[in-house]
C-alpha positions as CSV (number, residue, x, y, z in Angstrom):
1,M,0.0,0.0,0.0
2,Q,2.8,2.4,0.9
3,G,4.5,1.6,-2.4
4,S,1.3,2.3,-4.3
5,A,0.8,5.6,-2.4
6,G,4.5,6.6,-3.1
7,M,4.1,5.8,-6.8
8,K,0.9,8.0,-7.0
9,K,2.8,10.8,-5.3
10,L,5.7,10.5,-7.7
11,L,3.4,10.5,-10.7
12,G,1.7,13.6,-9.3
13,I,5.0,15.4,-9.0
14,L,6.0,14.4,-12.5
15,A,2.7,15.6,-14.0
16,A,3.0,18.9,-12.2
17,G,6.6,19.3,-13.5
18,L,5.5,18.6,-17.0
19,M,2.7,21.1,-16.7
20,V,5.1,23.9,-15.6
21,L,7.5,22.9,-18.4
22,G,4.6,23.2,-20.9
23,L,3.6,26.6,-19.5
24,S,7.1,28.0,-19.6
25,S,8.2,26.7,-23.0
26,C,5.0,27.1,-25.0
27,N,3.6,30.4,-24.0
28,E,5.5,33.2,-25.5
29,S,4.5,36.8,-26.0
30,W,5.7,39.9,-27.9
31,A,4.8,43.6,-27.7
32,W,5.6,46.7,-29.8
33,H,4.5,50.2,-30.5
34,Q,3.0,50.9,-33.9
35,K,2.4,54.4,-35.2
36,T,-0.4,55.1,-37.7
37,T,-0.2,58.3,-39.7
38,V,-3.1,59.7,-41.8
39,S,-2.3,62.2,-44.6
40,V,-5.0,64.3,-46.2
41,S,-4.9,66.8,-49.1
42,T,-7.0,70.0,-48.3
43,P,-7.6,73.3,-50.0
44,S,-5.0,74.8,-47.6
45,G,-2.4,72.1,-48.1
46,V,-1.5,68.6,-46.9
47,K,-2.4,67.8,-43.3
48,T,-1.2,64.9,-41.2
49,A,-1.9,63.4,-37.8
50,S,-0.5,60.3,-36.0
51,S,-1.3,58.1,-33.1
52,V,1.1,55.6,-31.4
53,M,-0.5,52.5,-30.1
54,K,0.7,49.5,-28.1
55,A,0.1,46.2,-29.7
56,G,0.9,42.6,-28.6
57,I,0.5,39.0,-29.5
58,G,0.8,36.0,-27.3
59,E,0.8,32.3,-27.8
60,K,-1.9,30.7,-25.7
61,G,-2.1,27.0,-24.7
62,G,0.6,24.4,-24.8
63,W,1.1,20.7,-25.5
64,W,-1.3,19.9,-22.7
65,A,-4.1,22.2,-23.9
66,P,-7.0,21.1,-26.1
67,P,-7.0,22.4,-29.6
68,E,-9.9,24.9,-28.9
69,A,-7.7,26.5,-26.2
70,T,-4.7,27.2,-28.4
71,G,-3.7,29.9,-30.9
72,A,-2.8,33.6,-30.8
73,S,-4.0,36.1,-28.2
74,L,-4.1,39.7,-29.6
75,S,-4.1,43.0,-27.8
76,L,-4.2,46.7,-28.9
77,S,-4.4,49.8,-26.7
78,G,-4.1,53.6,-27.2
79,E,-6.3,55.9,-29.1
80,A,-7.7,56.6,-32.5
81,V,-5.9,59.0,-35.0
82,V,-7.6,62.4,-34.9
83,L,-6.9,64.9,-37.7
84,E,-8.5,68.3,-38.0
85,V,-8.9,68.6,-41.7
86,S,-10.5,72.1,-41.5
87,P,-11.4,74.3,-38.5
88,G,-13.8,72.4,-36.3
89,K,-14.0,69.4,-38.8
90,Y,-12.2,66.2,-37.7
91,L,-11.4,62.9,-39.3
92,F,-10.9,59.9,-37.0
93,A,-9.2,56.6,-37.9
94,L,-10.8,54.2,-35.3
95,L,-8.6,52.3,-32.9
96,T,-10.4,48.9,-32.9
97,S,-10.2,48.6,-36.7
98,M,-6.4,49.2,-36.9
99,P,-4.5,46.5,-38.6
100,R,-1.7,44.8,-36.6
101,A,1.8,45.5,-37.7
102,Y,2.6,41.9,-38.6
103,H,-0.2,42.0,-41.1
104,V,1.3,45.1,-42.7
105,Y,5.0,44.1,-42.6
106,F,4.5,40.3,-43.2
107,P,1.1,40.0,-44.8
108,H,1.6,36.4,-46.0
109,E,3.2,34.9,-42.9
110,P,1.7,33.4,-39.7
111,P,1.6,36.1,-37.0
112,L,3.2,34.0,-34.3
113,E,6.2,33.2,-36.6
114,V,7.0,36.9,-37.4
115,A,6.0,38.8,-34.2
116,G,9.5,38.5,-32.8
117,R,11.0,40.2,-35.9
118,L,8.9,43.3,-35.8
119,E,11.2,45.4,-33.5
120,S,13.9,45.2,-36.2
121,Q,11.7,46.6,-39.0
122,L,12.6,50.1,-40.2
123,G,10.7,52.6,-42.3
124,A,7.1,53.3,-42.8
125,R,4.8,51.0,-44.7
126,E,1.8,52.3,-46.6
127,L,-1.4,50.5,-45.9
128,T,-3.3,48.9,-48.8
129,R,-6.9,49.7,-49.2
130,D,-8.1,46.5,-47.6
131,Q,-5.9,47.3,-44.5
132,Y,-7.5,50.8,-43.9
133,P,-9.1,51.3,-40.5
134,L,-12.6,52.6,-40.3
135,L,-12.8,56.3,-40.9
136,V,-15.5,58.5,-39.3
137,T,-16.4,62.1,-38.7
138,F,-19.0,64.1,-36.7
139,S,-21.3,66.7,-38.3
140,D,-21.6,68.1,-34.7
141,I,-18.4,67.4,-32.7
142,N,-20.4,67.8,-29.5
143,G,-23.1,65.3,-30.6
144,P,-22.1,61.7,-30.4
145,A,-25.0,60.5,-32.4
146,S,-23.9,62.7,-35.4
147,V,-21.1,60.3,-36.2
148,S,-20.9,59.1,-39.8
149,R,-18.7,56.9,-41.9
150,V,-16.2,58.5,-44.2
151,D,-15.4,56.9,-47.6
152,P,-11.6,56.8,-47.9
153,Q,-12.0,57.1,-51.7
154,N,-14.3,60.1,-51.4
155,L,-13.4,62.5,-48.6
156,A,-15.1,65.3,-50.5
157,A,-18.5,63.8,-49.8
158,S,-17.9,64.4,-46.0
159,F,-15.7,67.5,-46.0
160,G,-16.3,69.2,-49.4
161,P,-14.4,69.8,-52.6
162,G,-10.6,69.7,-52.4
163,Y,-10.3,67.1,-49.7
164,A,-8.8,63.7,-50.5
165,L,-7.0,61.0,-48.6
166,N,-3.3,60.8,-49.5
167,A,-2.1,57.8,-47.6
168,I,-2.3,55.9,-44.3
169,T,1.0,54.6,-43.1
170,M,2.3,52.5,-40.2
171,T,5.7,52.6,-38.5
172,I,7.3,50.4,-35.8
173,T,8.5,52.9,-33.2
174,D,9.9,53.4,-29.7
175,E,7.8,56.6,-29.3
176,P,5.5,56.6,-26.3
177,V,1.8,55.7,-26.7
178,T,-0.3,58.7,-27.6
179,E,-2.5,60.1,-24.8
180,G,-5.0,62.9,-24.6
181,K,-5.5,64.0,-28.2
182,V,-8.9,62.4,-28.6
183,E,-10.2,63.6,-25.2
184,R,-9.3,67.2,-26.1
185,V,-11.5,67.0,-29.2
186,L,-14.3,64.7,-27.8
187,G,-14.9,66.3,-24.4
188,W,-18.0,64.0,-23.9
189,L,-16.1,60.8,-24.3
190,G,-16.3,58.7,-21.2
191,K,-19.1,60.8,-19.8
192,Y,-21.8,59.5,-22.2
193,P,-24.2,57.2,-20.3
194,E,-23.8,54.1,-22.4
195,P,-20.9,52.6,-24.5
196,K,-22.6,53.1,-27.9
197,L,-22.8,56.6,-29.3
198,S,-26.6,56.7,-29.4
199,P,-29.4,55.1,-27.4
200,A,-31.0,51.8,-28.4
201,T,-33.9,52.2,-30.8
202,G,-35.5,48.9,-30.2
203,R,-35.3,48.1,-33.9
204,T,-33.6,45.2,-35.5
205,T,-33.4,46.8,-39.0
206,N,-32.4,50.3,-40.1
207,I,-30.1,50.6,-37.1
208,P,-28.3,54.0,-37.1
209,F,-24.6,54.0,-37.7
210,S,-24.0,55.6,-34.3
211,R,-25.3,52.3,-32.7
212,T,-22.4,50.5,-34.3
213,V,-19.7,52.8,-32.9
214,S,-18.5,52.6,-29.3
215,H,-16.3,54.6,-26.9
216,C,-13.7,51.9,-27.1
217,D,-13.3,52.5,-30.8
218,F,-11.7,55.8,-29.8
219,I,-9.8,55.0,-26.6
220,Q,-8.6,51.8,-24.9
221,R,-6.2,51.8,-22.0
């Protein structure tokens, strides 16, 4: 009996050790700062604005984990790009729709295989059309429900003749994460009573665009 108990104890210790080994050797993570810059042609010249965000990727699971519990864990924090294209008129590139840097620098390679190479990447990369974040504006900067989608191929429809998107670029950087720019423009952000930018309508069709946009699309800390 004592031999059987001792064997069970030994097996328990070995299992715990293998579990720790699996956790330490299989779960890696990487983090970097990515800077998104939006450039717009206006009647008064080219205007640009940038936002530096913190992004990360981690490998979750291990040899001991079931398939449904493995894969990549993604994170992104910071704030949207905000560009004043004309006095009182702003263009926002929303945070939650930003592409990750590994998709921009290594578009055809698995994220977990290239994440560790991002810090050595130099120079800006121009986003392709399918990589663009969602662009929005407000007809009334003090009215959350006045948010509307901006067509990147037709800024003139939102801002008037002479406005056009030049480019959206991304750069790996060691600059600090941007803070405070969005709050200075959207003074109501964080004070609005619910996460969406307009109240629920009770409808299941013809839902206003403002119900699809949230506070977290502008800022996440």
